[in-house]
C-alpha positions in Angstrom: 34.0 8.8 189.0 35.5 11.5 190.7 35.9 12.3 194.5 32.9 14.5 194.7 30.7 12.4 193.4 31.1 9.1 194.1 33.5 9.4 197.5 31.2 11.7 199.3 28.5 9.7 198.8 30.0 7.0 200.9 35.9 9.6 197.6 59.8 3.1 180.6 59.0 0.4 183.3 57.9 0.6 187.2 60.6 -0.3 189.4 59.7 -2.2 192.3 59.9 -0.3 196.0 63.1 -1.4 197.8 61.3 -2.2 200.6 64.1 -4.4 202.1 66.3 -1.3 202.0 63.8 0.6 204.4 66.0 0.8 207.2 68.7 2.6 205.2 66.0 4.8 203.5 64.7 5.8 206.6 68.2 6.2 208.0 69.1 8.9 205.0 66.7 8.8 202.2 68.6 10.2 199.2 65.6 12.5 197.5 66.9 12.1 193.6 64.2 13.9 192.4 65.2 17.3 194.7 68.6 16.2 194.9 68.5 16.5 199.1 69.5 14.3 201.9 66.2 13.2 203.7 66.1 12.0 207.1 62.4 10.7 207.2 63.1 8.6 210.6 61.2 11.3 212.5 58.1 10.8 210.7 57.7 7.8 213.1 58.9 8.4 216.2 57.6 9.5 219.2 56.5 13.1 220.8 59.2 13.2 222.7 61.6 14.3 219.7 58.5 16.8 218.4 59.7 20.4 218.1 57.0 22.5 217.6 58.0 25.5 216.6 56.5 29.0 217.8 55.3 30.3 214.4 52.8 27.1 215.1 51.8 28.0 218.8 49.0 30.3 217.4 47.6 28.3 214.6 44.2 26.6 214.8 42.8 24.0 212.2 39.6 22.3 212.0 41.0 18.9 211.3 40.9 16.4 214.0 44.9 15.2 213.3 47.8 16.6 211.3 51.4 16.5 211.4 54.4 18.6 209.6 57.6 17.0 209.1 60.8 18.6 207.8 62.0 16.4 205.6 65.8 17.7 205.2 66.3 18.2 209.0 63.9 15.5 210.4 62.1 17.6 212.7 58.4 17.3 213.6 57.4 21.5 213.1 54.0 20.8 214.0 51.4 18.2 215.3 47.8 17.4 216.5 46.5 14.3 217.5 49.3 12.9 215.3 48.7 9.0 216.2 45.2 8.7 216.4 43.6 6.3 213.8 41.2 7.8 211.7 39.2 7.2 208.5 41.6 7.7 205.4 39.5 7.6 202.2 41.1 8.7 199.1 44.4 8.5 200.6 44.7 5.0 199.9 45.3 5.3 196.3 48.5 6.3 196.8 49.8 2.7 198.4 47.5 1.4 195.5 49.7 3.1 192.9 52.8 1.6 195.0 51.5 -1.9 195.2 50.4 -1.9 191.6 53.6 0.0 190.2 55.5 -3.5 191.2 54.2 -5.3 188.5 53.0 -2.6 185.8 54.7 -1.0 183.2 53.9 2.7 182.2 53.7 2.3 178.9 51.5 -1.1 178.6 48.2 -0.7 176.9 45.3 -2.1 178.7 42.0 -2.2 177.4 39.0 -0.6 179.7 36.7 -3.8 181.3 34.0 -1.3 181.8 32.9 2.5 181.1 33.9 4.8 184.0 31.1 7.7 184.8 32.9 11.2 185.9 31.8 14.4 187.4 28.1 15.5 185.6 27.7 12.0 184.7 29.8 11.8 181.4 32.1 9.0 180.5 35.7 9.8 181.8 36.6 6.6 180.3 34.7 4.0 178.0 34.5 0.5 177.6 36.8 -1.3 175.2 38.9 1.6 175.0 42.8 1.2 175.1 45.1 3.2 177.4 48.1 3.6 178.7 48.9 2.3 182.5 50.5 5.8 183.1 47.3 7.3 182.0 44.7 5.1 184.2 47.4 5.8 187.0 47.2 9.7 186.5 43.1 9.8 186.4 42.7 7.9 189.1 45.1 10.0 191.3 44.2 13.3 189.9 40.6 13.0 189.7 40.4 10.5 192.9 38.4 7.9 190.7 37.1 4.7 193.1 36.5 2.7 189.8 39.8 3.5 188.5 41.4 2.2 191.5 39.5 -0.7 190.8 40.9 -1.1 187.4 44.1 -0.8 188.4 44.0 -3.1 191.3 42.2 -5.7 188.8 45.2 -5.3 186.2 47.8 -5.8 189.0 46.3 -8.9 191.0 47.1 -12.0 189.0 51.3 -10.8 188.8 50.7 -9.6 192.5 49.4 -13.2 193.4 52.5 -14.7 191.1 55.1 -12.7 193.2 53.5 -13.1 196.1 52.2 -16.6 196.7 51.2 -15.8 200.0 48.5 -13.6 199.0 44.9 -14.0 198.7 43.8 -15.0 194.8 41.1 -12.6 194.3 42.7 -9.6 196.5 46.5 -9.7 195.9 46.6 -6.2 195.7 44.9 -5.3 198.8 47.1 -7.6 200.2 50.3 -6.0 199.2 49.0 -2.7 200.3 48.8 -3.9 203.3 51.9 -5.8 203.6 54.0 -2.6 202.1 52.0 -0.9 205.4 53.6 -3.6 207.5 57.3 -3.1 205.9 57.0 0.4 206.6 56.0 0.0 210.3 52.9 2.1 210.1 51.4 0.9 213.3 47.9 2.7 212.8 47.3 1.7 209.3 45.4 -1.1 207.5 43.3 -1.4 204.6 39.7 -2.8 204.0 39.9 -1.9 199.8 41.7 -0.4 197.4 40.2 3.1 197.2 39.3 4.0 200.9 35.9 4.1 199.5 33.5 4.1 202.9 32.1 0.5 203.3 29.3 1.3 205.2 27.7 4.2 207.4 30.0 3.1 210.1 33.2 1.2 208.6 35.4 3.0 206.7 37.5 1.4 203.6 40.8 2.5 205.2 42.4 3.7 208.4 45.8 5.3 209.8 47.2 8.3 211.7 48.5 11.1 210.3 52.0 10.2 211.1 51.7 7.1 209.6 50.2 8.8 206.7 53.4 11.3 206.5 55.8 8.5 206.3 54.1 6.7 203.7 53.5 10.0 201.4 57.2 10.5 202.4 58.7 7.3 201.3 56.1 7.3 197.9 57.8 11.1 197.0 61.1 9.6 197.4 61.2 5.9 196.0 58.8 6.4 192.9 58.6 10.6 192.4 57.5 9.9 188.5 54.6 8.1 189.8 52.8 11.1 191.2 53.8 14.0 189.5 50.8 14.6 187.9 49.0 15.0 191.1 51.2 18.7 191.2 49.3 19.6 188.3 45.7 21.3 188.2 44.5 18.6 185.3 45.8 16.5 182.2 44.5 15.7 178.9 44.3 12.0 178.3 44.0 10.4 174.8 43.4 6.8 174.3 45.1 4.7 171.6 41.8 5.1 169.5 41.7 8.8 169.6 39.9 9.8 172.1 40.1 12.4 174.6 39.6 13.1 178.2 40.2 15.8 180.6 41.1 14.8 184.4 41.0 18.0 186.8 42.5 17.9 190.2 40.2 17.3 192.9 42.9 19.4 195.1 41.8 22.5 194.2 44.3 24.4 196.3 47.3 22.8 193.9 47.8 26.4 191.9 48.2 28.1 195.7 51.2 25.8 196.9 54.3 26.6 195.7 56.6 23.7 195.0 54.2 21.0 195.3 55.8 17.8 194.5 52.6 15.6 195.2 49.3 15.4 196.6 46.2 13.7 197.2 43.0 14.7 198.9 40.5 12.1 200.6 36.6 12.6 201.4 34.0 10.6 202.8 31.0 10.7 205.4 33.0 9.0 207.9 36.4 10.4 207.3 35.4 13.9 206.5 38.0 16.4 204.6 41.5 14.7 204.2 44.7 16.1 202.0 48.3 15.3 202.3 50.9 16.7 200.3 54.6 17.3 199.7 56.1 20.1 198.9 59.5 21.9 198.3 60.3 25.1 200.6 62.9 26.9 198.4 65.6 24.7 196.7 65.6 21.0 197.5 63.6 21.4 200.8 60.9 19.2 200.7 58.1 19.1 203.5 55.1 16.7 204.1 52.2 17.9 205.6 48.9 16.0 206.5 45.3 17.0 207.4 42.8 14.4 208.8 38.9 14.6 210.2 38.6 18.1 208.7 35.4 19.2 206.2 35.3 19.2 202.4 36.3 22.7 201.9 38.2 23.5 205.4 41.1 20.9 204.5 42.0 23.5 202.1 41.9 26.0 204.4 44.0 23.9 207.0 46.6 23.2 204.7 47.5 26.5 204.0 47.7 27.7 207.3 50.1 24.9 208.1 52.3 25.7 204.9 52.7 29.2 206.2 53.6 28.1 209.5 56.4 26.1 207.4 57.7 29.1 205.5 57.7 31.3 208.7 59.7 28.7 210.2 62.5 27.5 207.5 62.8 30.5 205.5 61.5 33.5 208.0 58.6 34.8 205.5 55.6 34.2 203.2 
């Protein structure tokens, strides 16, 4: 299901992320896809090092929390309640893909175990069809499919359990997602399920801070950019091994208005409100990460546009 229909009611070979090199990576990650050198250490630094630029002085947003970090200079350009722990909703699907990518290969063909219903009640994936793993990844991220997330988690579970013997037998993927958060020192972040879907009216499926999300997304964009490149598109056409075709449309409706978008992910549940995290390029090889948490379903797009305008005024001096 798409984020709108499912989450709102409650939202070639893959390389293993080099988590053992995190101290080096966060000192100066080589942003290979952009040809830029990034210092993401500041994403996790305390407010004492924050440099709030004048261009943001009059910025008002609906979100309960937000942060903007220049990944080249390492400066925090804007922040609001950046260390407050809030529900993440489908922003959770990025660490899910990072975890499953350690053991799944992009070109492997996998059989859909059950039909996945999309927007309007149409079947997006049909039981028994065979699809490339990469297509399921793209479908899950772009359409924010909770069922797609569950399928990916199940496909990776046994292999992750073999790689990490301490992981629980039935929830190795979820365990690895939390392990990645620990490795990245995301102190306000933990996952209770693989999709971010609310577990009840009072308990979210995942929690984290805007600063943690910024660090996580900066890592995702730098370590495995090809995994998330499809999230910068308005939609994709998927084709099964049997010849069936499906359209997946981006839940980030602001995608087309964000120049230089590298990756992005929406999240919406009753508890989370509206979330949005993006990594985008300002000019040539100048990546910035922006996160809004706890806005509204439509307000998150307005919030992110205001932050983008502030970034352009700060870094390039114009819009």
